[in-house]
C-alpha positions, 0 to 999 in steps of 0.5 A: 590912145596908149595914154589913154589906156595908161592913164584914164580919161583927161582934157582934151588940152592934157592929151595934147602937151603929154603927146607935144603936138599943137591942140589943133592937130589933136582935134584933127587927130580926135575926130577922125578916132572918135569917128571910128569909135575909139575915143569919146570926147565929152564936156568936161563936169567941172568946166565946160570949156574944157573937153575929156577925153576917153577910150571906149571899149573898142578903143582898150581893146585896140590898144590891147591888141596893139600891146600883145602883138608888140610884145609877141614881135618883141619876144621873136626879134629877142629870141636869139639872145640869153637871157643875160643878154637880154636884161643886158640889152634892156639896161643898155636901152635905158641909160640911152633913153635916160640920157635923152630925157630933159635934165632939169639941173643942166645949165645951157651956155650963155650965148655970146657975142664973141666969134669964138670959131676966128671965122667972121 
C-alpha cells in the first residue's frame, strides 16, 4: 500500500512488478486488501484487460498511521544518538543500500568449463 501511496494508482501488473511478486500472488493479496476496504480495483479505461489498483481513503489513512508509528519508533530507537551520530548512521546505511542495488554497468563473469578449484 505504501507504493500506491507514493506513486498513485497503477495497474495490477505494474504493482506486482514493483513488489517483485507473481501477479497471481498479488491477486490473492489484493482480494484480501480490497475486502478490508483498503484498496479499490477497477478496470482500466484505456485497456479493459488491465485492472487499476488504488488506495481508498481508509487505505491512505492506514498507510499514514503506519508511517507515523514507524517514525515514532525510529525516533525512540535513535534517541541515544547525537545529531552527528544519526547523520553518520544515515550516511552509512545509504552506502550499504546503494551497494545492494543492481548496477547495470557491472558485468558478470562468464561461466567457464574449466574447473578452477582443481576438484573434479
